[in-house]
C-alpha positions as CSV (number, residue, x, y, z in Angstrom):
1,M,-26.4,-66.9,-32.1
2,K,-25.7,-63.4,-30.1
3,A,-25.5,-60.9,-33.0
4,L,-24.8,-57.9,-31.1
5,E,-24.3,-56.4,-27.6
6,I,-23.3,-52.9,-26.0
7,K,-23.6,-52.9,-22.4
8,P,-22.3,-49.4,-21.1
9,I,-24.7,-46.5,-21.5
10,I,-22.9,-44.5,-23.5
11,H,-22.8,-40.4,-22.8
12,K,-21.0,-37.3,-24.9
13,F,-20.5,-34.1,-23.4
14,N,-18.6,-31.3,-25.5
15,T,-16.7,-30.5,-21.8
16,F,-15.8,-32.4,-18.4
17,E,-17.4,-29.5,-16.5
18,E,-20.5,-31.1,-18.4
19,F,-19.6,-34.1,-16.7
20,L,-19.3,-33.3,-13.6
21,C,-22.5,-31.5,-13.3
22,E,-24.3,-34.8,-14.7
23,F,-22.4,-37.2,-12.6
24,H,-21.9,-35.3,-9.2
25,L,-18.9,-36.7,-8.3
26,N,-18.4,-37.0,-4.8
27,E,-16.0,-38.0,-1.8
28,K,-17.2,-41.3,-2.7
29,D,-16.0,-42.1,-6.0
30,L,-12.1,-43.1,-6.8
31,V,-10.6,-41.6,-9.7
32,L,-7.9,-43.6,-11.5
33,T,-5.9,-41.1,-13.8
34,N,-2.8,-38.5,-14.8
35,E,-1.7,-35.9,-12.5
36,F,-1.5,-33.5,-16.4
37,L,-4.8,-34.4,-17.3
38,Y,-6.0,-33.9,-13.3
39,K,-4.0,-30.2,-13.7
40,S,-5.7,-29.8,-16.9
41,F,-9.3,-30.7,-16.6
42,M,-10.2,-31.6,-12.8
43,K,-8.4,-29.4,-10.4
44,E,-9.9,-26.0,-10.5
45,L,-13.7,-27.7,-10.5
46,N,-12.7,-28.6,-6.8
47,T,-14.4,-31.8,-6.7
48,K,-14.4,-33.7,-3.6
49,A,-13.7,-37.2,-5.6
50,N,-10.2,-39.4,-4.5
51,F,-7.5,-39.2,-7.1
52,I,-5.2,-42.0,-7.8
53,F,-2.2,-41.0,-10.4
54,Q,-1.2,-44.0,-12.2
55,E,2.4,-42.6,-13.1
56,K,3.5,-42.6,-9.3
57,Y,3.3,-45.9,-10.0
58,G,6.2,-46.3,-13.0
59,K,6.1,-45.7,-16.2
60,G,4.5,-47.1,-19.5
61,E,1.6,-49.6,-19.6
62,P,0.2,-51.4,-17.4
63,S,2.5,-54.6,-15.4
64,D,1.0,-56.8,-12.9
65,E,3.6,-55.1,-10.7
66,M,2.2,-51.7,-11.3
67,I,-1.7,-53.1,-10.6
68,D,-0.6,-54.8,-7.6
69,K,0.5,-51.4,-6.0
70,I,-2.6,-49.7,-7.5
71,I,-4.8,-52.1,-5.8
72,N,-3.0,-52.4,-2.4
73,D,-3.0,-48.3,-2.5
74,A,-6.6,-48.0,-3.7
75,K,-7.9,-49.9,-0.2
76,K,-7.2,-46.9,1.5
77,Y,-10.2,-45.2,0.2
78,D,-13.9,-46.2,0.9
79,Y,-15.4,-46.3,-2.2
80,N,-18.4,-46.6,-4.4
81,R,-17.6,-45.8,-7.4
82,V,-14.0,-46.1,-9.9
83,I,-13.8,-43.4,-12.8
84,A,-11.1,-44.0,-15.1
85,I,-9.7,-41.0,-16.7
86,G,-7.1,-41.7,-19.4
87,G,-5.8,-44.0,-22.5
88,G,-5.8,-47.7,-22.4
89,S,-3.6,-48.4,-19.4
90,I,-5.4,-46.3,-17.2
91,I,-8.9,-48.0,-18.1
92,D,-7.1,-51.5,-18.1
93,I,-6.0,-50.9,-14.4
94,A,-9.6,-49.2,-13.5
95,K,-10.9,-52.2,-14.7
96,L,-9.7,-54.5,-11.9
97,L,-10.3,-51.7,-9.1
98,V,-14.0,-53.0,-9.2
99,V,-13.5,-56.5,-8.6
100,K,-14.1,-58.2,-5.5
101,D,-10.8,-59.3,-3.3
102,A,-8.8,-58.3,-5.6
103,K,-5.1,-58.9,-4.1
104,S,-3.3,-60.2,-6.9
105,A,-2.8,-59.0,-11.0
106,L,-1.7,-62.6,-11.9
107,E,-4.2,-64.3,-10.4
108,L,-7.0,-62.2,-11.9
109,F,-5.4,-62.9,-15.3
110,E,-4.8,-66.7,-14.6
111,K,-8.4,-67.0,-13.2
112,K,-7.4,-68.0,-10.1
113,I,-9.8,-66.2,-8.1
114,P,-13.2,-65.5,-9.3
115,I,-14.4,-62.2,-10.8
116,V,-16.8,-60.6,-9.0
117,K,-18.1,-56.9,-9.7
118,E,-18.5,-55.0,-6.6
119,K,-18.1,-51.6,-7.3
120,E,-19.5,-48.7,-10.4
121,L,-17.5,-48.4,-13.4
122,I,-17.3,-45.2,-15.5
123,I,-14.9,-44.8,-18.4
124,I,-13.8,-41.4,-19.8
125,P,-11.2,-42.2,-22.6
126,T,-8.2,-39.8,-23.0
127,T,-7.2,-41.6,-26.7
128,C,-8.6,-42.6,-29.7
129,G,-7.8,-45.9,-29.7
130,T,-8.4,-48.2,-27.4
131,G,-12.3,-48.4,-27.6
132,S,-11.9,-50.2,-23.9
133,E,-14.7,-48.3,-22.7
134,V,-17.2,-50.2,-24.4
135,T,-15.3,-53.7,-24.1
136,N,-15.0,-56.2,-21.3
137,I,-11.6,-56.6,-21.6
138,T,-8.4,-55.8,-19.9
139,I,-4.7,-56.1,-20.7
140,S,-1.5,-56.3,-19.3
141,E,2.0,-56.8,-18.9
142,I,3.3,-59.9,-17.0
143,K,6.7,-59.3,-16.1
144,S,7.8,-63.0,-15.1
145,K,6.5,-64.6,-18.4
146,K,7.6,-61.6,-20.8
147,T,4.5,-61.0,-22.7
148,K,1.5,-59.7,-22.0
149,M,-2.5,-61.3,-21.0
150,G,-5.7,-60.5,-21.4
151,L,-8.8,-61.3,-19.3
152,A,-12.0,-60.8,-20.7
153,S,-15.1,-61.0,-18.8
154,D,-18.4,-59.5,-18.6
155,E,-17.5,-58.7,-15.1
156,L,-14.8,-56.1,-16.4
157,Y,-17.5,-53.9,-18.5
158,A,-18.5,-50.0,-17.3
159,D,-21.8,-49.3,-16.2
160,Y,-21.0,-46.1,-18.4
161,A,-18.9,-45.3,-21.2
162,V,-18.8,-41.0,-21.8
163,L,-16.8,-39.5,-24.1
164,I,-15.2,-36.0,-24.3
165,P,-13.6,-35.0,-27.5
166,E,-12.6,-31.6,-25.6
167,I,-10.2,-34.0,-23.2
168,V,-8.2,-35.7,-26.5
169,K,-7.4,-32.7,-28.5
170,G,-4.1,-32.5,-26.3
171,L,-3.0,-35.9,-27.3
172,P,0.1,-35.6,-28.7
173,Y,1.0,-36.1,-32.4
174,K,2.2,-39.8,-32.1
175,F,0.0,-40.8,-29.5
176,F,-2.9,-39.8,-31.3
177,V,-1.3,-42.0,-34.5
178,T,-0.5,-45.0,-32.5
179,S,-3.6,-45.1,-30.4
180,S,-6.0,-44.7,-33.5
181,V,-4.0,-47.2,-36.0
182,D,-5.1,-49.5,-32.9
183,A,-8.9,-48.4,-33.7
184,L,-8.5,-48.8,-37.3
185,I,-6.7,-52.5,-36.9
186,H,-9.4,-53.0,-34.3
187,A,-11.9,-52.6,-36.7
188,L,-10.3,-54.9,-39.5
189,E,-9.8,-57.3,-37.4
190,S,-13.7,-57.6,-36.1
191,Y,-14.6,-57.4,-39.7
192,V,-13.1,-60.2,-41.1
193,S,-13.1,-62.1,-37.8
194,P,-15.4,-65.5,-37.6
195,K,-17.7,-63.9,-35.2
196,S,-18.3,-61.2,-37.0
197,T,-22.2,-60.4,-37.8
198,C,-23.8,-57.9,-39.5
199,F,-24.2,-56.0,-37.0
200,T,-20.7,-55.8,-35.6
201,E,-20.1,-54.8,-39.6
202,L,-22.0,-52.0,-39.4
203,F,-19.6,-50.5,-36.7
204,A,-16.3,-51.6,-38.2
205,V,-16.8,-50.2,-41.5
206,K,-18.1,-46.8,-40.3
207,A,-14.6,-46.9,-38.0
208,I,-12.8,-47.3,-41.0
209,E,-14.4,-45.0,-42.9
210,L,-14.0,-42.2,-40.1
211,I,-10.4,-42.9,-38.9
212,L,-9.0,-43.3,-42.4
213,E,-10.7,-40.4,-44.4
214,G,-9.5,-38.5,-41.2
215,Y,-5.8,-39.6,-42.0
216,M,-6.1,-38.8,-45.7
217,E,-7.2,-35.1,-44.3
218,I,-4.2,-35.0,-41.9
219,I,-1.4,-36.0,-44.7
220,E,-3.2,-32.9,-46.7
221,K,-3.7,-30.3,-44.3
222,G,-0.9,-31.3,-41.7
223,P,-0.8,-32.7,-38.3
224,E,-2.2,-29.7,-36.5
225,H,-5.4,-30.4,-38.5
226,R,-6.4,-33.6,-35.9
227,I,-7.5,-31.4,-33.9
228,N,-10.2,-29.9,-36.1
229,I,-11.8,-33.8,-36.6
230,I,-10.6,-35.4,-33.2
231,E,-14.7,-36.0,-32.4
232,N,-14.5,-38.3,-35.6
233,F,-11.5,-40.2,-34.3
234,V,-13.0,-40.3,-30.9
235,I,-16.2,-41.8,-32.6
236,G,-14.3,-44.2,-35.0
237,S,-12.2,-45.5,-32.1
238,N,-15.5,-46.0,-30.0
239,Y,-17.4,-47.9,-33.0
240,A,-14.5,-50.0,-33.6
241,G,-14.4,-50.7,-29.6
242,I,-18.2,-52.0,-30.0
243,A,-17.5,-54.0,-33.0
244,F,-14.4,-56.3,-31.4
245,G,-16.1,-56.1,-28.2
246,N,-18.2,-58.4,-29.6
247,T,-16.0,-60.5,-31.9
248,G,-12.6,-60.2,-30.4
249,V,-9.3,-59.2,-32.3
250,G,-7.2,-62.1,-34.0
251,A,-3.5,-62.5,-35.1
252,V,-2.5,-59.0,-35.1
253,H,-3.2,-58.3,-31.3
254,A,-1.6,-62.0,-30.9
255,M,1.6,-61.2,-32.4
256,S,2.7,-58.1,-30.9
257,Y,2.1,-58.7,-27.5
258,P,5.8,-60.6,-27.4
259,L,7.1,-57.7,-28.9
260,G,5.2,-55.4,-26.2
261,G,6.1,-57.7,-23.3
262,T,9.8,-58.0,-24.3
263,Y,10.6,-54.8,-25.6
264,H,8.1,-52.4,-24.3
265,I,6.7,-51.0,-28.1
266,P,3.7,-49.1,-27.5
267,H,0.8,-51.2,-28.3
268,G,-0.7,-49.4,-31.1
269,E,3.0,-49.8,-32.6
270,A,3.9,-53.0,-31.9
271,N,-0.2,-53.9,-33.8
272,Y,0.7,-51.7,-36.5
273,L,3.8,-53.5,-37.0
274,M,2.0,-56.8,-37.5
275,F,-1.2,-55.8,-39.0
276,T,-0.4,-55.6,-42.8
277,E,1.5,-58.8,-43.5
278,V,-0.7,-60.6,-41.3
279,F,-3.3,-59.2,-43.6
280,E,-1.4,-60.1,-46.4
281,T,-1.0,-63.4,-45.3
282,Y,-4.8,-63.7,-44.6
283,N,-5.3,-62.6,-48.1
284,R,-3.1,-65.5,-49.8
285,L,-4.3,-67.9,-48.0
286,K,-8.1,-67.4,-48.5
287,P,-8.8,-64.3,-51.1
288,E,-12.1,-65.1,-51.4
289,G,-13.8,-64.8,-48.5
290,K,-14.5,-61.5,-46.1
291,I,-10.9,-60.5,-46.9
292,K,-12.3,-59.7,-50.4
293,N,-15.0,-57.5,-49.1
294,I,-12.9,-55.3,-46.5
295,N,-10.5,-55.2,-49.7
296,A,-13.3,-53.4,-51.8
297,I,-14.1,-51.0,-48.8
298,L,-10.3,-50.1,-48.3
299,R,-10.3,-49.4,-52.4
300,K,-13.2,-47.3,-52.4
301,I,-11.9,-45.1,-49.2
302,L,-8.1,-45.2,-50.8
303,K,-9.4,-44.1,-54.0
304,I,-7.1,-47.2,-55.9
305,G,-8.0,-49.6,-58.3
306,E,-7.4,-53.0,-58.5
307,S,-4.2,-53.0,-59.9
308,K,-2.7,-51.8,-57.2
309,N,-2.0,-53.8,-53.8
310,V,-4.4,-52.5,-51.1
311,Y,-2.0,-53.2,-48.3
312,E,0.9,-51.3,-50.0
313,A,-1.4,-48.3,-50.5
314,L,-2.6,-48.5,-46.5
315,A,0.8,-48.6,-45.7
316,E,1.9,-46.1,-47.7
317,V,-0.8,-44.1,-46.2
318,L,0.0,-45.0,-42.6
319,D,4.0,-44.7,-43.1
320,K,3.1,-40.5,-44.1
321,L,2.3,-41.1,-40.2
322,L,4.2,-43.2,-38.4
323,E,6.9,-44.8,-40.3
324,R,7.6,-48.1,-39.5
325,K,10.6,-50.0,-38.6
326,P,11.8,-53.3,-38.9
327,L,12.0,-55.5,-35.7
328,R,15.4,-55.8,-35.6
329,E,16.1,-52.0,-34.8
330,Y,13.6,-52.3,-31.7
331,G,15.8,-54.6,-29.8
332,M,14.4,-57.9,-31.2
333,K,16.8,-60.8,-32.4
334,E,16.5,-63.1,-35.2
335,S,16.9,-66.8,-32.3
336,E,13.3,-65.2,-31.0
337,I,11.3,-65.3,-34.1
338,E,10.7,-68.9,-33.0
339,S,10.6,-68.4,-29.5
340,F,8.1,-65.5,-30.1
341,T,5.8,-67.6,-32.2
342,D,5.7,-70.9,-29.8
343,S,4.8,-68.1,-26.6
344,V,2.0,-67.0,-29.1
345,I,0.5,-70.6,-30.1
346,K,0.3,-71.3,-26.1
347,S,-0.6,-68.2,-24.5
348,Q,-2.7,-66.2,-27.0
349,Q,-5.3,-68.8,-28.4
350,R,-8.2,-66.4,-26.9
351,L,-7.5,-64.4,-29.8
352,L,-6.1,-67.0,-32.0
353,I,-9.1,-68.4,-32.7
354,N,-10.8,-65.1,-34.2
355,N,-8.3,-65.3,-36.8
356,Y,-9.9,-64.6,-40.2
357,V,-8.5,-68.2,-41.1
358,S,-6.0,-70.9,-39.4
359,L,-2.4,-70.1,-39.2
360,S,0.3,-72.2,-39.1
361,R,3.5,-72.6,-36.7
362,E,5.2,-71.9,-40.2
363,N,3.0,-69.3,-41.3
364,M,3.7,-67.0,-37.8
365,I,7.4,-67.6,-38.2
366,D,7.2,-66.7,-41.8
367,I,5.4,-63.0,-40.7
368,Y,8.4,-62.2,-38.0
369,R,10.8,-63.0,-40.3
370,K,9.7,-60.8,-43.0
371,L,8.9,-58.4,-40.3
372,Y,12.4,-58.9,-38.8
């Protein structure tokens, strides 16, 4: 059994200028980023690379419609390398720009064309959540299906993953929380996955420690303290990415996708809404397995005894950073409890096979209903 794979070469720099000196961006490079990042870190450095700004094609997380427009416009340039500088949306789109003969996002996600890599890919994350710089996965909203779909292929691995904590410091507080909570969930889902190994567990546990201990510092010292410890979150997110890139994620992500696809709830926030209830269900169905180990790890970090429910304690910490709301407050209808469940069962088997324990249709309906 394969125990661990870390595909991209990982670099770390103090500044964006150091990255430019090492990688020598030129007119054969296509940079996908946001305009505000370009103005803050790249404009004055006068790089000769070609730039595409994601926000020119629409707001929010990537959809198949947005991706198709960007793929079409990218064909105007003669480029050998794609450089993604941004959050999860930028990274997910950039992974598709390296695919030969890509024309339609839906064709790619439905695997109707072969996934053949023809460009080099460099990824620089500007959030501390997706870990996507070290995974072979891309996610998109598919408008016609009103859900999100994932594509996993080794051809989507970056050649280089580049960590620059400096460019993450300006991340607004809410986006910092939603992205880093996503990383925490990556690590926890990876740890209890049937595909986890002693190697992936090392990365998952360290990610959990870095992120949760950082949260507790921020709660004590205030939101601005995140800037002083942002490197811990950048590295923690990367560790979580390495862990779940090998093991996959499960029901938390799978059950959040209809929320994001239908009500455009940000990815990390949607995952957070599902997170503790899914793990409470796991704990109830199979308390003596690996979840017992992760519960002990969480208790140690949170400094709580056996008498307190670990997921209630974790939720108390997270709610101090970002308060959860019932699903109905996001617009979800009670009738969608069953339709969302059926959509997940039909379209997210890629993720559901990574569940700690198999969840029945009734289990998932119960989770949605409790959160409704």
